[in-house]
C-alpha positions as CSV (number, residue, x, y, z in Angstrom):
1,M,-10.1,2.0,-4.3
2,F,-7.3,-0.3,-2.9
3,A,-5.8,2.5,-0.7
4,V,-9.1,3.6,0.7
5,T,-10.2,0.1,1.7
6,N,-6.8,-0.9,3.1
7,V,-5.6,2.0,5.2
8,D,-6.3,0.1,8.4
9,D,-4.4,-2.9,7.0
10,L,-1.3,-0.7,6.6
11,V,-1.3,0.0,10.4
12,L,-1.7,-3.7,11.2
13,L,1.1,-4.5,8.8
14,A,3.4,-2.1,10.6
15,V,2.5,-3.7,13.9
16,F,3.2,-7.2,12.5
17,F,6.5,-6.1,11.0
18,G,7.4,-4.3,14.3
19,R,6.9,-7.6,16.1
20,A,9.0,-9.4,13.6
21,G,11.9,-7.1,14.3
22,Q,15.0,-7.9,12.3
23,D,14.0,-11.5,11.8
24,R,13.8,-11.9,8.0
25,I,11.9,-15.2,8.3
26,A,9.3,-13.6,10.5
27,A,9.0,-10.7,8.0
28,I,8.5,-13.2,5.1
29,R,5.8,-14.8,7.1
30,V,4.0,-11.5,7.4
31,V,4.3,-10.9,3.7
32,A,3.1,-14.4,2.8
33,G,0.2,-14.1,5.2
34,Q,-0.8,-10.7,3.8
35,F,-0.8,-12.1,0.2
36,L,-2.7,-15.2,1.3
37,G,-5.3,-13.2,3.2
38,F,-5.7,-10.7,0.4
39,A,-6.0,-13.4,-2.2
40,A,-8.9,-14.8,-0.2
41,I,-10.5,-11.4,-0.2
42,L,-10.1,-11.2,-4.0
43,A,-11.4,-14.7,-4.5
44,A,-14.5,-14.0,-2.3
45,S,-15.1,-10.7,-4.3
46,V,-14.8,-12.5,-7.7
47,I,-17.1,-15.3,-6.6
48,G,-19.6,-12.7,-5.2
49,A,-19.4,-10.7,-8.4
50,L,-20.1,-13.8,-10.5
51,G,-23.3,-14.2,-8.5
52,A,-22.3,-17.2,-6.4
53,G,-22.5,-15.2,-3.2
54,L,-19.8,-16.5,-0.9
55,L,-21.4,-15.2,2.3
56,P,-24.8,-13.8,3.0
57,E,-24.5,-10.1,4.0
58,P,-25.5,-10.7,7.7
59,A,-22.7,-13.3,8.1
60,I,-19.9,-10.9,7.1
61,R,-19.9,-9.3,10.5
62,Y,-19.0,-12.6,12.1
63,L,-15.6,-12.4,10.4
64,G,-14.8,-10.0,13.3
65,L,-14.7,-13.0,15.6
66,L,-11.3,-14.0,14.2
67,P,-9.3,-10.8,15.0
68,L,-11.2,-10.5,18.3
69,A,-10.2,-14.0,19.3
70,L,-6.6,-13.4,18.3
71,G,-6.5,-10.1,20.1
72,L,-8.0,-11.7,23.3
73,K,-5.4,-14.5,23.0
74,A,-2.6,-12.0,22.8
75,A,-4.0,-10.0,25.7
76,W,-4.3,-13.1,27.8
77,A,-0.7,-14.0,27.0
78,L,0.4,-10.5,28.1
79,R,-1.6,-10.8,31.3
80,R,0.2,-14.1,32.0
81,G,3.6,-12.4,31.5
82,G,4.3,-13.2,27.8
83,D,3.8,-11.3,24.6
84,G,1.9,-14.0,22.8
85,D,4.8,-15.0,20.6
86,E,8.2,-16.4,21.2
87,P,10.9,-13.8,21.1
88,G,11.8,-12.9,17.5
89,Q,9.1,-15.0,15.9
90,G,6.5,-12.4,15.3
91,A,3.2,-13.4,13.7
92,G,2.6,-16.6,11.7
93,V,1.4,-16.8,8.1
94,W,-2.1,-18.0,9.1
95,Q,-2.5,-15.4,11.8
96,V,-1.7,-12.6,9.4
97,A,-3.8,-14.1,6.6
98,G,-6.8,-14.6,9.0
99,V,-6.6,-11.0,10.3
100,T,-6.3,-9.7,6.7
101,F,-9.3,-11.7,5.5
102,A,-11.4,-10.9,8.6
103,N,-10.5,-7.2,8.2
104,G,-11.5,-7.4,4.5
105,G,-15.3,-7.4,4.9
106,D,-15.4,-3.8,3.8
107,N,-13.1,-4.6,0.9
108,I,-15.5,-7.4,-0.3
109,G,-18.5,-5.1,0.1
110,V,-16.8,-2.5,-2.2
111,Y,-15.1,-4.9,-4.6
112,V,-18.1,-7.1,-5.4
113,P,-20.3,-4.5,-7.1
114,V,-17.3,-3.0,-8.9
115,F,-16.2,-6.4,-10.1
116,A,-19.7,-7.2,-11.2
117,V,-19.8,-4.4,-13.6
118,A,-16.2,-4.7,-14.7
119,G,-16.5,-8.0,-16.5
120,A,-13.7,-10.6,-16.7
121,A,-11.1,-8.4,-18.2
122,G,-11.8,-5.6,-15.7
123,M,-11.7,-8.1,-12.8
124,A,-8.3,-9.3,-14.0
125,G,-7.0,-5.8,-14.2
126,Y,-8.3,-4.9,-10.8
127,T,-6.8,-8.1,-9.4
128,A,-3.4,-7.3,-10.9
129,V,-3.4,-3.7,-9.6
130,F,-4.6,-4.9,-6.1
131,L,-1.8,-7.5,-5.9
132,I,0.7,-4.8,-6.8
133,G,-0.9,-2.6,-4.1
134,T,-0.5,-5.4,-1.6
135,A,3.2,-5.6,-2.4
136,I,3.4,-1.8,-1.9
137,W,1.5,-2.0,1.3
138,C,3.9,-4.7,2.6
139,A,6.9,-2.5,1.7
140,L,5.3,0.6,3.4
141,G,4.4,-1.5,6.5
142,W,8.0,-2.7,6.8
143,F,9.3,0.8,6.1
144,L,7.1,2.3,8.8
145,A,8.1,-0.4,11.3
146,N,11.7,0.3,10.7
147,R,11.6,4.1,11.1
148,P,13.3,5.1,14.4
149,L,10.3,6.9,15.7
150,V,7.9,4.2,14.8
151,A,10.3,1.4,15.7
152,N,10.8,2.9,19.2
153,A,7.1,3.3,19.7
154,L,6.5,-0.3,18.5
155,S,9.3,-1.7,20.7
156,R,7.9,0.2,23.7
157,W,4.2,-0.3,23.0
158,G,3.9,-2.9,20.2
159,H,3.2,-5.7,22.7
160,L,0.1,-3.7,23.6
161,A,-0.7,-2.4,20.1
162,L,-1.3,-5.8,18.6
163,P,-4.0,-7.1,21.1
164,V,-5.6,-3.7,21.3
165,G,-5.6,-3.3,17.5
166,L,-6.9,-6.8,16.9
167,I,-9.7,-6.4,19.5
168,G,-10.6,-3.0,18.0
169,V,-10.7,-4.4,14.5
170,G,-12.8,-7.4,15.6
171,L,-15.3,-5.2,17.5
172,A,-15.5,-2.8,14.6
173,I,-16.3,-5.6,12.2
174,L,-18.8,-7.2,14.5
175,F,-20.7,-4.0,15.4
176,G,-19.8,-1.7,12.5
């Protein structure tokens, strides 16, 4: 269930890690942001499963405004001659967390009913597995970004991939 709902996140992680380059601090920010964003997805799913209903169903699509806005900001920076970030800095913790959470509407939609029938022990088990999955996803994203073929593509096209990817994710969430 984790892999199916997070395939798109793996691609975004590779782009974020590609932008971080060899800067370990920037890579740590990507990992921290990924865990923070995914923790918010899990929290929303648990709350939803417990019946509190974090967001009404129609409101979930508006989460797409965050990656859309970040993508448009990055595209605007490119148009003005920059890449949206200072050299070597990559994405910030809150940017990665926000994109992860906004891209997690499908996750929440899948996890809430599963968590609702799993009970407290089941939710704890799923949460542990999903957090381990998040660590694996971060490692895979970093691995992909550091493969010569992928790294060359990201260094050549990564400055375009992030705004295009974020705008695409935002539009897919809004109109999906």
